[in-house]
N, C-alpha and C positions, 0 to 999 in steps of 0.2 A: 503494501500500499503505500502510496506516494503521503509527503506530508508536506501540504501548501501552506503558505499563511500569506502575508497579505501582498497585493503587488508593490515593486518599488516605486516608492514616491518621485517623481520626477516634475516640480512644481514649475509652472512657467510664472516669470514677474511677471506684474500685471503692465499692460502694453503702453507706453508713453503715447503712443495715438491716443489712448483716454483723455489724458492731460492736456495734450496738445491742441485735441479736436476741436475746439470751440475759441482757441488765441487764435486767431488768423491777423490781428493787427493790435497795434500796442495800444492800452488801456488810455484812455482820455483820460485828461486832468480832472482830480474830483473836485467837484464844488464842497467845502468842507459844511457837515449837518452841524455846526459850532457857530458862536458869536462871530460877527463879522470878521472882527478884527484876527482868529484864529486862521480864515479860510483866506489870507491873503498869500500872494509871492513876489514878494522884492524884487526887481529890475534885475539885480546881481544873480538871482537866481533862476529866476524866469528865462534868461539867456542861456545857459549851455539847457536848463530843462526842456525849453522847447525845441533847441537843438537836436538834443538826444531822443527827442518824441518821434521826431521828421525823420530820421533818420532810421530808427528804428522800424514805421512805416516805411519806408522802401526797402527793408529788410539788411540795412546794413548794421549789423549787430556789435560785430566790434567796433569802430567807428561809434554807435551809439553810444557804445559800454562808455568808452572814451569820454564821451562829452558827461554824462550822467556821474560819472568818476570826478570829474572836475565840479558839478555843482556841490558833490558830497565833499566836497573836500573844502568849502567855503565854511568859515564861520559864520557862528552867533546864527544859525537857521534857526526858524522855527521849528515847533514838533509837526507843522501842518506840512511843510516846505519838507521836511523827512522824510516825513509819510509819500509825498508825491513822488519824491528821488528813490525811494526803494519802491516802489511798487515799479514804477519804470524799469529799475534797475532789475526787478525780478524776474519781471517780461523777457527782458536782453537775457538774462541769464538761463531762462527755461530753454529759448531758443537755441541758445548755445551747448542747450544740454550738461551746463553748469548748474547741478540738480542741489547740491549742497548750497549753494548761493544760493541761488531759487529760493529754497524751503526756507533758510535763514531770513533773505528778507519780508518776505511774504507772512512768515509766522511773526514778524515783528509790526505788519501792517494789521493782522486781523488784532492783535495786543494794543493796537494804537490809540484805538476806538474812534478812529477817521473813518473806516472801512465803511461806506454803505451798508445801512441793513440788508437790503435785498441781494446783497452780495458776500455776505455772512456763509451761508450756507456751500457756497460752490468752492470759496475760500478752504475750507472745512473740510471738504471732497480733497479738494487740489493735493491740501496739505496730508492728508490720508496717503496719497498713492504717492506720495514723492518721498515719504519716508520710506516707502515698501522697496526702494531703487537699492539695487545691490551697494552701489556707491554709498549709501546713505544709512541704510537700513537700520531704522530705531523702530522697533517693533511693539514698543510700550507708547509710541508716540503715533503709531499710525492706529491702535486699538484706541487710545484716548482722541482723537480725530474722528474717525471713523464714528466710535458711537456717540458723539458727539453731533457728525450731521445726522445718523439715525434719526436720533434723536429730536432735533429740531426740524428735519424735514418733515417729518413727519408720515414718512414712506418706508418702506422695506424693501429698497432696490436689490435685488437678489446680488448687482455686481458689487455694492459698497458691504452687502452683509459679509458676501465669500470673501471680500477683501480681510475684513476682522477675523473672518474663519481663518483664512490662511497666517495671519500675524498671530494668531491665539496658538495656532498649532507649533509654529515657530518657537512661541516663547513655551514652549512645554504646558501647555494650559489644554489636555487632550478635550476635554470634561466641555469648556467652551467652545473648544473647535469644530466639535461633534454636534453640539447645539448651532451653532450659526451655521454650517457645512450643509445641514441639516433641511433647516430653515431656507436659506439661499437656492436650495436642489428643488425644495416645494415651493417655493416661489416662480422660477422659471418655467417649471412644468405647469402651473398654474394660468402660466402668460402664454403658454402655450409654445415654451420656446426651449431646446434642449441645455439640461444642466451643464455646466461647464465640467468638462472631466477633469480635471485639477481638483475641484469640490470633490465630488465622487473619490478620488484616490485618497483626499485628505480627512474625508470622513471615515473611508475604510480602513485608512492607517490608525487613523485617532483610536476607534472604536478596538482596532487591534493593539493598540497601548494599553486601552481600559480595559482590556481582556472581555471583551464584550462580544462573542461570536456569534450569537445572533446579528447583531449591527453589522459585523464583516460581510458577513452573508447577504444582509439587505443591501450594503453597498456594494457589493461586487456584483450582486443583481443587477441591479441600475445601470452597474459598467458595463455590463452585457446587453443591455438591454439597448442603452445610448452608444455604444462603443464597442461593438462584439468583435474584438479582437481576440487572439488564441491567449496572451497572458491571462487575461481578464478571466477566460471560461478554464485555464489550468488553475486559478486559484480556487473556482468553485469545485472541481473535481475533488478535492481532499474532502469537502465537505458532503458530498454525493455520497461517496465512500466510506465514508467513516460513520455515517447514517444507513447506509447499506450492510452494514458490519460482517456479519457471518452470512448473511441468506444470497444463496449463490444466484437465484433468479433475481434479487434485486441490484444484486452486482454486474451482472449481466445487461440486464436494462440500465444502468447507468453507463456502462461502458459502451452499448448501441447510439447513447446522445452524445460521448466524447468524442466516437468514430467520425459521428456523421459534423461534430463542431471541428475535427482535426485538434483536440484537447489533449490527445495521446501521445505524451513526448517521451519516455522514457522505455528503457527493454522489460523493466516490469510491468508496464502500463499493457504493450502486449503480448507479452508471456501470460502474464495474468488472463486477459480475455479471452485470449485463445481455450488457453487451458478448461475455465470457466464454460466456453460456449460448448468443447466439446462434451464434458460432463452433464450438459444439459441437451445433449443430442440434437448440436446445432452445427454440424461440421461447416458446413457453407460460409457461418459467420466465422466461425474460428479460422478458416482458411482469408476469409477477409482482415481479419485481425494480423495474422504473424506474417501477411503479406505486406501490409501498410507498413509493418516493422520493416521488413525488407526494404521497400520501395524506399524509406524515409534513410538509410542507412544506419536507423539506429540501432537497429540486431545485429549489422557488419560490426560496428565499432564497440560495443557495449555488451552488458548483460553476461548469461551464462550462455555460449554460443553451442554447446551439444545441447542444452535445454530446447533452444529456439529450434534449433535443426531440427531435433526430434517432431517439435510440434508443428514443423510444417511438413514433414513427410508423414504424421500421422492424419494431419488433417488434408491434405491430398490424397492418400488410401480410403480416410472415410467418407471424402466426398464421391471419389469415383462409386462406392459402395452405395451411398445414398441415392444418387440419380438414378442408379440402376431400378432400386426397387420404388421411386417415387412416382409412377405410372401406377404399381398396385394400390400401393397406401393411399393414391388418389381415389381409386374406386371402391377402397374400403372405406374410407372417411364418408364420402358421398352414402354411401349405403347406412353409414353408422345412423343409429338413432337419435344419439347425443353430439353435441359439438364440439368438443374436445379435440376428435380426430383432424377435425375440420380447421380449426385454430391453430394446430401444429402444421397442417398441410401449409396454409398460408403463410405461417415464418418460415418454412422452408423454401416458399416459391419465392418469400421477399428476400430470403438471402442468396438465390442465384437470379437476383434482378429481373423478378418476373413481376413488378408491384400490381398488374391487372388482373392476373390469377390470384396473388395474394390475398388483392380487397375481396375478392369473391368468394372466398374460401372461407376466411375467416367473417363475413359478414353471414353465409351460410350457417358458418358454426356457432355464431351469438343468438341467431335465429333460432335455431335448434334447441338452444336450450341445453343444461348440463355441464358447462364450460365451467372448469376450476376453478381460475380467475378472470371473471368480467374486466376488472382492471388490467390487468397485462395482457389480454386480445383486446383491449380500448388500446392499450400504448403499441401494442403491432400494427391494428389497423391504421393507428394515425399516421405511423412511420410509414405505413403502405402508399397510404395516399399523399403525403410529402413526396414518396418515392416518384409517384406519379405525375409530379408536381400540380395537385389539386389542395389547395392550399385550407379553403376552407370545409372541406369532406376531414382534412387534418385538425382543423381547430377545434368543428366539432365532437370528432372521436377523442381527441385529447382530453376536450369539457367533458365527457361522462366518467373522466377517471375519481375516483372518491376517496381511495384506499389515504391514511393520513400520512402514512410512509415515504406516498411518492408526490406528495405535494408539492416540494422542491423541484422534482425534476418534472414534475408536470407545466409545471410555473415555465421552466426552463423551456421547453419545448412549444406551449404556447408563443413563448419569445421570439425563438428562434423560427416557429412558424411564419411569424408577423413580418421576419425581415427577407424572407424569400422572394424574390419575385413573380 
């Protein structure tokens, strides 16, 4: 059995496109919401300040910075004049990717008391995003400004909730990270949008740090739902096989899913799946499992090579025998009064890539009654419909499976079915 944990976390830094998207022109000089004297700008400050503003609007940011530094060097400036200089310098710094300078200047502007009230929320958002940049990383400030924005804005924007969640994760507050990322994910889904993969990865890893196995599973299910890559399916395989425990039929059902989603990646996967299939009387599936192991070169380079070769030979021999007896078995199954033999016949047809015959046989068996496990029969019927390209039929069959032990397996089959063209 494999022992997978969480997917390796590789969190992308918040794109600065979010920061710069609305900053296409230098900010206009503010009129202070203060007494008249506080809002005046002296001529000696105005000249370099206006020159810097004009240059910034022309996209000449180094030249603009030089003029603004000249303004900043003037002595006896009023607090309002300093605010105006800081605002323009912050913009110019941001445009030159001088994020540390931009953050300090914009932070000073926020604290000055001169920033117009309608701009405060945007400033909080900008500072939260700036302080998450790699060369400026200050997680406490990201969390502080992000939470202030969420409170002030009166909205739970998934992007900002996710940003605070990322900062909480890297700040080792895994409980807070899980809560924020769960909220961000739910918010995106409610808005009809796909949650960011990084949010789900942080949610998954946060639950892992908290030893919350059900949480890890839920997060990983969402990962395969929205980002159905092999590594996410592999992460889930451990939970599926652990749930199956020593029940061979359930183990085989798990490997049937892992085979279809291409989540078998170790020698043990292929040899165990083939062994269980042979013991369950399904040599066609056993041969598929073991041949996939060789096709991917896994069994050529790892595992017990003698065991693998023996399984290949046994599978080929039993398939040859099975194919010879299949016509007679079909006659006997059709003549039987109960449907168990028809279901087994259908599974054999499916293992030999004959889904139409598989569907016919399994449906006939279910209709007759007397099937040992309707849940397993419907799982096989769903797989047959999928192989035949009938998504609706597959979804209906999977929806009839009610066994609690199969709840996660069925959920994943439904997700996979919905993803098919």
